[in-house]
N, C-alpha and C positions, 0 to 999 in steps of 0.2 A: 112680454117674459119669455114665452115659447119660442119666439122666433131668435130671441137672443141668444136661448141654450142651444139651437139650431144652428145659428151662427159659429157658437165656441166650438161646437161638436165637428163640424165642416172644417174647421181651421185646423183642430187637432188632426184630422185623418190627413188631409191636406199636407199637413207637417211631415205626416208621421210616412208619407208617401214620398217624399220629395227624395228621397235616397233610395237605391235599390236594396229591397228588403230579402235577406237571404236568412234561413234558418241555421241556425248553427248549434249543435251540442258542446258541451263544456269540454267533451274528450277531444272532438274534430278540433275545438279551437288550438287545446294543448298541443296537437301532433302539427298543426299547421305553423305554429310558435317554432317547434323544435325543426323544422325544415325551412321556416323564412325568415327566422328571428337574424337580423345583422350583428350584434353584439355576439351570437355565437358563432357565426360563422366568421367574424375577425378572430375569436379567439381559436378559431380551430385552424386559421391558417398562421397564425403564431406558435402553435404547437407543431403544425408540419415544418415550419422554419427552423425549430430548435430540431428536430430529427435529420433535418439535412446538416448540421453541423456533426454530426458522427464522423461522415466521408473527411470533416476539414481536419479532426483531431486526430483520426487514427492511422494517417499517413507517416511515413518515414520522412526525415529533414531531406530537403532537396540535396542531390550530390552536389559537390562543389569542382569545378574544373578551371584551369588558370592554363595561360600559355604567356611564354617569356621569350622575346628576343632580345639578347646580351648586346649594349652599346658598346661595351669593350668585352670582345669575346675571351671568356677565360680558357685557357691552355691545357690540354691533357695531355699525356704522354701518347695518345692516340690521334690527337688532332684538338683544334678546336672546338667548342660546343656553339654551335649553330643557333638552335632555337630549344627551348624546354617546354614540355608539357607535363602538367599534375592534374590527379583527380584522385579524388578523395569521397567517401560514403561515412556518416557517423551513424550507428544504432543506439537508439536507448535502450536502458537497463530492459532485462525480460518483464513483461508484462507493462510496460510503461504506457503503452500505446491502446491497450487493453482497458487500462485506467482511467484514461481520459475519455475512452469512449463510454464507461460506465457512468461517470459524471456525467454527461448530455443525457443519457437513457433516464437517469435519475430526475433530471432536470424538466426532461419532456412529461416525465410520467406526473409530475407536480402541476406543469401547465396542464395536463390534459383535466386532471382533477379540477381545474378551474372551470372548466367546461358544465360539469355537474351542478358546482357551485350557481352557476349564471343561469341553469336549467331549474333548479330548485327554486329561486328568487323570482324566476321569469313566469315559472307555475303558479307561486303564490300571487302575483300581480294581476295574472287572468283569473285565476278561483276570484279573487277580493272584487274584482270589478264585476264578473259575471254573476256573483252573488247579490251585488247591490242591484244590478240592473234588473234581476229577480225579485228583489224587494220591491223595487220601484213598480212593477207590472204589478203583484199583486196588492200594492197600495193603490195603483188604478183602479185595479178590479172592486177593492171594497168602497172607494170612493162611489165609482158608478152604481155600485148598488146603493149607497145612502143617496147619492140622484134621487134613484127613482123613489125609494123610502119618502124623501121629502116632498118631491113631485105630488106623490099620494097624498101626505099630510096638508099639502098645500089645497088639494083637492078636498080635502075634508073640512078643511078650514074655510074655504070660500063658502061652502055649502054652510057649514056653522054659522056665518058671518049674515047669510041671506035669514037664517033661521033665528037670528036675534041671540045667540048663545055664544058668539065669539066676536072680537072686535076685528078691525081690519088690519089692527098693528101686529096681531100674531100672525097674518097672512103675509106682513111687511116682513116679520123677522125670519120665515121661513123662507121667502125669496131673498134676502139677505144671505143666509146660510149657503142657498144653493149658488148663488154669486161666488162665495168664497170656495166652495167644494169645484165650480168649474176652473178657476182661476188655479186652484191646486194641481190639477190636470194639465193646465200648459206649463206650470212649473215643474212638474215632475219630466215631460216631455223633453224640456231643457236640461235638466240635473242628467239625465240617461246621455247626452250628447260626450259629457266628460269622459265617460266611462266606456261609451263605446267607442271613443276616438283613441282611448288608450289602448284597448283590446286591440284594434285595427293597426295601431302604431308596433305592438308587441307582436302581430302577426303578420306584418308587412302587408295589409290590404289596405284600399283606398280608405283615409281617414273620415270620409264621410259617411260610408258604408254602415245601414241600418243593421242589426242584430236582433234577430227574435229568438227570444229565451224560450228555452222548453219548459212549458208551465208547471209539469211534473217532475222537481228537482229532488231527485233521491240521492243521498248520499250515504257511503258504508259505515256501519255503524261503528264507532270509537271502541278499538281494543287497545285499552291502557294498561300495561304491565311496566311499570319503570326500571323493573331489575334488567328484562330483554332490551329496552329501549338504551341503558346505559350501555351496555354492550355491544349494541350493536353502533351505538355511535362511537365509542371507543375502537372499533374494528372495521367500518365501514363508510362512516360519514365522511362525505369529499373534503371537508375542511381539515381534519384528522388526517387522511390518507395524504392530503398535499403536503401537511409539516411532517410526515414520516417521510415522506420522499425526499424531503428538503434534508431532512437528517442522513436519509440515505445517500444522498448527492453530497453530504460534507464527508462523511465517512471514506465517500470514494476519492473526494479530493485529498485527505490524509494518504491514503493508500498511493495517489497519484504523487503527492510530495515527496513521499518515501521513494518512489521510486526514481522520481527527479533527482534525488538526491544521493542516485547510487553512481556508479563510473559509467560512464559512455563509451562504447568501442569504436573505433573506425579503422577502416581498411581502405588502402589508395594504392596510386601508384605513380611514379614520377619518371618521365621520358626525356632524355635530351639528345637532340640530334647532333651527332659530330663529322666535321667534315675531316679529310684527309689531310695528311700531312705532304706536302710538298718538298719539305728540305730533308726528308728522310723515308726511310720505307721500312718500318716496323711492324713485327707481328700484330696482325690483326687492325692493319691501319684504318682509322675511320670508324671504327666500330662504337655503335651509338650505345648510350647508358640506360639501364631499365634499373629502376629501384622500387621493388615492392614495400609498401609500409604498413606498419599496425599502431594505431595510435589509441591511446585512452586518455578520456576527459576526466580528472579528479577532483570531484567538489570539497574542496579543503574549508571554504567558510560555511558555515552552520547556522550562523545567526538567524539569517531569513528563514530557513528550515523550522528552525525551534520555534521561532515566533507564530509560523503558519500554522504549526500544531497546536500551539496556546489557541490561536484565533480560532479554530475549527471546534477544539473543544469546548469554548465557551459558545459557541452557537449551537450547537446540539445541545448545552445544559439551558440555553436559553428557548429553545425549541420545545424540549422536554416540558418545562413549566408551562408555557404557553398552551401547549397542548393539554395538559390537565387543567387549566384554567379557563381553556374552552368549552372543555366536557362539563365542566362545573356549571357555568354559564345556561349551556342550553340544557341541562337538566333542571335548572333553576327555572329557566322559560317554560318548558313542558309543566312543571307543577302550577304555575301562573295560567299557562292557556288550558289545562285542564279545568281547574276552578271556573274559568270564564265559560267553558262548554259545559259545565254540570251546574252553574248558574242561568244558563240561557235556557236548558231545559227545565230548571225550576221554577222559571219566571213563566215559561209556555204553559206548564201545568195549573199553576196559580191562574193567570190569565183566561186560559180555557175554563175552569172551574168558574170563575167570576162574571165571563160571558153568558154562561148558561143561566146563572142566577139571574144577572140583569135581564136577559132575553126574556123570563117570564115576567119578571117584574114590568117591563115594557110592555108586554102582552096585555097587562092586566091594566095599566095605566091608559094605554090605547083604547083598550074596550071601554072604560069610562070616559074618556073624552070623544069618544064617537057617540055615544048615548045619551050627555049631558051635557059636552063642552067642557067642563071641568078637567083641572089636572095639567093644562097647558104646560104650565112651567116646568111641572116635573116632567111630563113627556120628551120636551128638549133636551133638559139635563140628563135625563136616561139612555137620549139617543146620543149625546154626545159621549159620554160614557162609554156607552157600547162602542161606539167608533173608536175612542181609544185605547178600549179593551184589544179589538181585532187588530189594529194596526200594532199593539204592543204584542202580541203574538209573534209578528213577522220581525218586529224590530229585533225579537228576541233569537229567533230563528237566525236572522242576520249574524248577532252576534256569535250564537253557536256555531254559524257554519265558519265564519271568519275563525273562531279557535280551532276550529278542526284542522281548516287550511295553514294555519301556523305551524302545529302538531305535525302534520304532514310535509311542512317545508322543514322541521327537523329531522323526521323519521322514515319519509317517505322516499328512498333512494335504492 
């Protein structure tokens, strides 16, 4: 039995050392995710690509230049026209180009807020996996302690068997319990792989790299003020800001639409090359023709313009309703997560009190078993209850930590 346990312990050690072990605090992993996460990089590039559209929409229309050579030359008093050249430039109504640029700026701001949203979700996923790994480490620690306790009970039971105060069946039951605990250690190592690979994926580290969790995980005390949270969400939450910038973009589109439906002014010049007359010699014979032009584009058809106004007004109303709905949803989620957080703390308090009581009962029953060999069933039962209570403390702590991570996902930006 001792050799079997030594082999299991060795296998666990080999398994744990199979990958490079790097001590990582939660803050360092969060920072690494910000620097290396590919989704954040992709959205950042999309944001930059939108900004590049400003120069595309803030330029004047291209000038128009035309050259014509008449097949049948028109005659003028001063000679035939040999070639005509024309050039013109249209100018949008005052402020049109600025309005177009402001639309792009608002769209880029909305895209930028998506970076903050991805970061909030990214932080939550890393925290959740990190807290789960911390729980596994605490669970391993408790199981390791109980393996030592059961090994001590095994020695005591063997002595009781030799003294005729116990049976071999009790020893076998302890050994079966030890085998189950050692198997749990192997299962925990396998369970950790999925959460470690998740963190490595989000931080762009090698998937198989091990993560050594800080044993002393201290989280800031949760300060919960629903009124201040509501104000913060309405004014600063990235999802709400994103909607605000979408509303701003819609208003800028209305302004652009209004400018686009104002007249466009253009200037130009036409030039005709005139050949000299050979049949006569009038004054200014062969003088070229130069005609400056002033043009105006009048938007007579207004149906599309009015439809665009209605469209953007509906969009703005929809976004306002969506913003209100999102705020209410997030406040409702905060109430639920706060309840989970408080329930976790209540469970911890209860389990700690029960653990203290059961520990005293265990000491009494153990003393009786050592002295008389009686109470073995009660000893195992109390031992199992103690193990469940201690694991329950860490499970409640895990639920509490996850609830806090969810609250931070809504409020910490």
